[in-house]
C-alpha positions, 0 to 999 in steps of 0.5 A, a space after each residue: 893616711 898611710 894605710 891607717 884607719 880609725 872608725 868611732 862610734 860603732 854599735 856592737 854587732 858583726 861588721 862586713 869591712 871594705 878596703 876600696 880605691 887603694 891604687 894597683 889594688 884590687 878591693 878587698 872584703 873582711 867578713 864578720 868583724 865583731 864589735 864588742 862594747 867598749 873595746 878597740 877591734 884591731 885589723 892588723 896586718 892587711 895585705 892588699 893583693 895585686 892582681 894577676 892579671 889586669 883584667 883582675 883588678 876590679 875582683 874584690 878578694 873575700 877574707 874572714 875575720 878570725 877572732 885574736 885568741 888574746 885581747 889586745 884591749 885587755 885592760 878590763 877583766 871578763 868576757 864578751 860573748 858574741 851572737 855565734 857564741 851565744 847560738 851554741 851555749 846551752 842557756 837561754 837567758 842572759 844571766 845564763 851566758 853571763 855565768 860562762 865568764 870566769 868569776 861569775 857565779 849564780 846562786 841555784 836557787 834564786 838564781 842572784 849574779 855575784 861577780 868575784 865574790 860581791 853580793 848579788 845586788 852589787 852587779 847590774 844589768 845594761 839592755 841597750 845603755 838601759 840600767 836594768 831595774 826587775 828582770 833581765 829576761 830577753 828572748 835569746 834570738 835577740 841577743 846580739 851579745 853579752 859583755 861581762 865586766 868582772 874588774 877594770 871597769 871603765 869610767 862610763 860605767 858607775 853605781 856598781 861595786 861587783 861587775 857590769 853585764 851589758 847586753 846587746 840586742 840585735 839591730 834591725 836588717 837591711 834584708 828581710 829575715 826571720 825565725 821560729 823555734 819551739 821546745 817541748 819536753 812534754 805537754 801537760 793535759 788537765 783532765 776533768 778533776 778541778 784539783 788537777 788529780 787526775 792531770 798527765 804530761 805526754 812527752 819526754 819528761 814529766 814536767 812539762 817545758 815548752 817553748 816557742 820563739 820567733 823574730 822578725 826583721 827587715 826594711 820598713 822604708 827604703 831608699 830609692 835612687 834616681 831610676 827607682 831602684 832600692 838601695 839602702 834602708 830608711 827605717 828597720 826593724 827588729 822584734 823577737 818574742 819568747 814564750 815558756 810555760 812550764 808546769 814545774 820548773 824546779 822539779 824534787 828529785 825523789 817526785 813530790 808528795 800529796 794527799 790522795 784524791 779520796 783522802 782529801 774529799 772525805 776530809 773536806 766532807 769531815 774535817 772534825 771528829 768529836 773530842 771522845 773524852 773531852 770539850 770541842 772536836 779534833 781535825 780529822 787531818 792530824 790523824 794521816 798516815 802514810 798510806 794516805 799520801 802519794 808521789 806524784 812527778 811534778 810539784 802540785 799547782 807549781 806552774 808558771 808562764 813567762 813572755 818576754 819580747 824585745 823590739 828596736 827600730 832604727 831610723 838613718 836619717 843621714 850618713 851622721 845621724 841615726 835615731 834608734 828606738 826600743 823597748 824591752 818587755 818580761 811578763 811572768 805569772 804563777 803560783 806561789 808555791 810554799 813548802 808548807 802548802 803541798 802536802 794537804 793544801 796546794 789548791 789554795 796557793 797565792 799567785 803572782 804577777 811581774 811585769 817589767 818593761 822598758 823604752 828608749 830613745 837615742 840620738 847619735 851624730 857623728 862628725 868625721 874630719 875626711 879631708 886628707 891632709 888636714 892640719 886638724 888633730 881632731 880626726 872625728 867626734 860624736 855624741 848621743 843622748 838617749 832617754 829611757 823610762 823603765 817601770 816594774 809591777 809586782 802583784 801577789 794575791 789569792 787568785 779567788 779573792 784578789 782585791 776583796 780583802 772581806 772574803 779572805 776570811 770569810 767563813 759564813 753568816 753568825 747571827 747571835 741572840 742576846 738577852 740582858 744578863 742580871 745580878 741579884 742584890 740580897 740588900 735590895 731584893 733587886 736584880 740589877 743589870 750588869 751587861 748583855 750575854 750571848 746565849 746562842 749563835 746561828 751559822 749559815 755557812 758561807 761559799 767563798 770558803 766552802 772549805 771553811 765553812 765545812 768545819 763550822 758547818 760539821 761542828 754545828 752537826 756534832 753537836 746539833 741542839 745542844 748550845 750551851 757549852 758549844 756555840 753560846 758564842 763566838 769564842 765557844 765556836 773557836 775553842 772547839 776548834 771550829 772557825 769564826 769569820 777571820 779564823 783558820 783552821 790549824 796547821 797539822 803538826 805545825 808544819 803543814 797548812 790544813 786543808 781549805 787555809 786561804 792565802 793570807 797576802 796581798 802585795 803590789 809595788 810599782 818602781 819608775 825610773 826615768 834616765 837622761 844620759 849623754 855622751 861625746 867623744 872626740 878623737 885628737 890624734 890617738 886619743 880618744 876622749 869620752 865625756 858623759 852624764 848620766 841622770 836618774 829619778 826613781 819612784 817607789 812604790 808599794 802597799 802590804 797586807 800580809 806577807 808576799 809568802 802567803 802566812 804569818 802576819 796580820 794579813 787580809 784574814 785577820 780583817 774581820 777580827 780587827 773589825 769585829 774589835 773595832 764595832 760598837 766598841 763604844 756601846 760596850 759599857 752600862 749607863 748607869 743614869 738610864 735605868 728603868 725599874 720593873 717591879 713583880 711584886 716579888 722582886 725588883 729588877 733594874 735595866 740600865 740602856 748602852 752609855 753611848 761614849 761616842 763624843 761627837 754624837 753626845 755632842 748631837 754634832 752628827 759628824 764624825 770628827 771634832 776631839 777625837 781623844 774623847 771619842 770612843 766610836 771607831 771609824 769603822 764602827 761610824 761607816 759600817 752605820 752609815 751603810 746599815 739601813 735603819 741604824 742611826 750613826 750615833 745610836 746605841 744599836 748593837 751590830 752583830 757584824 759577823 752576819 752581814 755579806 763581806 760585800 758590804 764593808 770596804 777597806 776604806 772604811 777603816 781610818 789609817 791609825 785603825 789599820 796600824 793598830 798601834 804597830 801590829 799591823 795590818 798594812 804597810 804603805 809608801 807612795 800608796 795610802 792605808 786604802 792602796 790608793 795612790 798619792 803624790 808627794 814625799 814623805 814629810 814628818 811633821 804631816 805623817 805625825 801632825 796632819 788631820 784628814 776632813 774627817 778628824 783622822 790622822 792621815 799618816 801620809 807616806 809619800 812615794 821613795 823618790 831618790 836621785 842619781 846623778 854621774 859625770 865622767 871623763 875618760 881618754 882611751 888610746 892605744 900607743 905603740 900597741 899599748 891600749 890605755 883607759 885612763 878616766 875619772 867618774 863623779 856620783 852624785 847620790 840624794 836619798 831625798 828624805 828625812 834622816 835622823 840627826 842623831 841615830 840614838 835620839 828620836 826627841 832633841 836633847 840638850 848638849 853641853 853648850 846648852 846645858 852651861 848655858 841652862 846653868 849660867 842663866 839660873 846657878 840655883 835651880 841648875 846647881 847639880 848641872 856639873 860639866 867636865 871640860 874634856 867635853 865639847 860642846 856638843 855632846 848630849 848630856 845624859 841625867 838620872 831621870 827624863 822627866 825630874 833630871 837632878 844629876 848627870 850620868 854621862 855624854 855622847 858624841 856620835 858612838 863614843 860615851 863618857 861617865 859624868 866625870 868625862 871619862 871614856 866607857 865601853 858600856 854605857 848600861 852604867 849611864 842609864 837611870 833607873 829607867 833606862 837612858 835618859 838624855 836630858 831632853 828639851 821637851 819631856 813630855 813631847 810622845 811622837 817624834 818631829 822633824 826638830 829631831 831630823 834633817 835632810 839626807 846630805 848628797 853623797 859625793 864620790 870621786 872614781 879614778 879608774 886606770 887599766 891598760 894592757 901592752 903586748 910582749 909579743 904577737 902572742 903574749 900581753 900583760 894588763 893590769 886595771 886600779 879601779 875605785 867604785 861606789 854604788 849607792 845603798 840598794 835596800 833598807 835605806 827607805 825611811 818608814 815613820 812607821 818604824 819611829 811611831 811604834 818603835 816601843 811596840 814592835 820589833 826594833 829593827 828598822 831601815 837606815 834613811 842615812 846609809 851611804 854608799 858602798 866602796 869598792 877598790 880593786 886592783 889586778 895583774 894578768 897576763 895572757 898567752 897563746 898556746 895554739 891555733 885554738 887555744 889561749 892561757 889567761 891567768 891574773 892575780 887580783 886585790 879587792 876590797 870592799 867598804 861599808 858594806 850593809 850589816 845588821 848593826 845594834 844601836 844600843 841604848 838609844 832613847 825612846 828604845 834599843 833598836 837594830 
């Protein structure tokens, strides 16, 4: 082999290289040779030693490997940080290690990584070849190397327009070893006070940082020789785990303010004071002063805990075949701390639970041409196949109420006394029944939210024995600053959540990722040619009631309000055909029954459903009556819902449309039904808008988001006279696998010029007003003066280009709109909801990406490097098809996701130079040009029909 050797398909790490059987020379070992991912490691100028004495011919010479100051395989920009260097860095995460590389920046607040000015979602983490979704956190002791590529991305990486951070974890050892590490800045000790006022930290600081980490590795099964001696491992393992507990991960520089304990207790006991100059009460929290607060070193109730683990098992089935299995896990839990609740309401933050785990199995086989003098140009070949699965789950909720939605806003038990009200008719001397009047509301507090119940309890104490004007009905209670079920106390100065305000949000999600990847490499002469493929399927699902921050929106607390509105809705009017006349001698009275407008019941079917447009009884009311003993589902008994226990009420008592609430939604979901149960399948337009369930309700089925990503590449990496080339091409295919609008300006089909021309030809008299300029294309959309009764053409449009009735281009389409707004000539003017005819399947996007990188030495101490890349990345946010947005486009915030988003693109050039300055230092200078295209941004779709949106 003329002293030349090449070894391929080596996992990154530190290796011992042995040179033996060189005739006339001593054996030699080069220790700690660093092999990095996606790079060639050169072992140049190896000088073998001749023994001074023939007897020393078998004595091994040991040489320590020195990492070169300049990288000969430097076509790609970035750096590789090895385990030895990682151990010296004052960081514990791979993201922290990546920040030590030039061109990598981190958002101080969120920790999001960006590379060379790209957005944070343009950079991907890989752990042992697995594309990371969720957290990339793994124990520091498990890190073998962190390779950061900021430019010159090779063809075996795709779906990225920023940079690559590739994490390689340590492999199993042939001998047993382990380590244990503990770090503490202080131990938090909670006292007897349930709110944490007497808690303290004992230690170096007041922020309670504690970490424990351990690692163990070694052989599980050893191969033995004929004498029974252990020779080499067949099965090896490595496991590493970390536990971190932080009382406050981001303490404020001047400490955090909180209400004093005695003041807080007094507010809980006496939350209200009467209005001395008028009706109602004031919250005592509005009268707090600076002396009522104190400062604590840490933020109250901001504690979080993280557990991370990494495991790997190697199976050596032979000299050329290797099996590897592994996985990682990260679990974090803590409070969803918010500034608005930190002063008074720190005991009611929500909690989060985040879980990310991934597992993989990899099969590798190598083929070597070890016959010296062989005429074959193929020196070696290898291939590997890997299957991996990742899952990320997220949960946000109130830790006390969790999944019990009706508990969030429950204040107490309200029983209202009602009596008929009458209007006197002087002409007939008759008192005519005109409705029902609430005369008094009895209140019994609940322990579910005791701080809220205390507000209403004190309100009743203030006005004890005086229901008139104060608690004749629920509205008076609310107006008096007390609380009903579903109410929260007013915030203090519009800034701070009042004491006892529950966390008003619930969110859960599951994101699954399944990948199959394969790669093969063959060494032909000086060329290392690689081919590979990747297939990825994602399944994303989520369900939310309120917001993850627990503030605003129709969260779980508001469920009581919608339940109250839906109960008895069909019996609010009187049946004027059912009057009962009573004659007292001096006057008469007429009393009516309640009018039952529940269609299904008046027809005597006893079933919920039927002709729903004629049925005024809500599905919630129907289910509630089924639960109440002695209450007929088709009767006219008036239900006082606020007197019942929240455990009686369930979320599945609502129909989907009742929770969607005409666009002012209480829920949002995909991959779940409206109650939060998992469903299978993908979203179908007609199924969402037109399909009924067994009860006659619209199902409003929304399937999980299931995009598909595929890729293939070919790459040639070779060294010629110390010049290293890496030339390749990659093809990415992305299919969002969902419906998209055919025309973003139209939710309903409209006539084109060709269709209008055909219509006029069929009946010239009726359509004599149809005048079509010759310059208008057949596929141009026609706009008229009135959607329902067109009588003239106002303009035309193709794509985003508008034309007036004469065919003249216009910048502003406002003049084309009629008196009632923009009016496309619709095929079906009476259509109220979109259907599948306005949509089409997302067209798979195919992207070709050439990659060229090379580096060449000027001398032993200097070299140039350059690269040219085209990178593409599928959309990462704002592109999931959400049918809610189309259903309620006229009644909600008109910002909708663009289901037809195309991949983003980056074109990258770089030229650089590196020079050795001394024995321990070098200089690297580079200039790059990066052009980013098709980045996601908010746009206005002006004069769309039926509404302008963004």
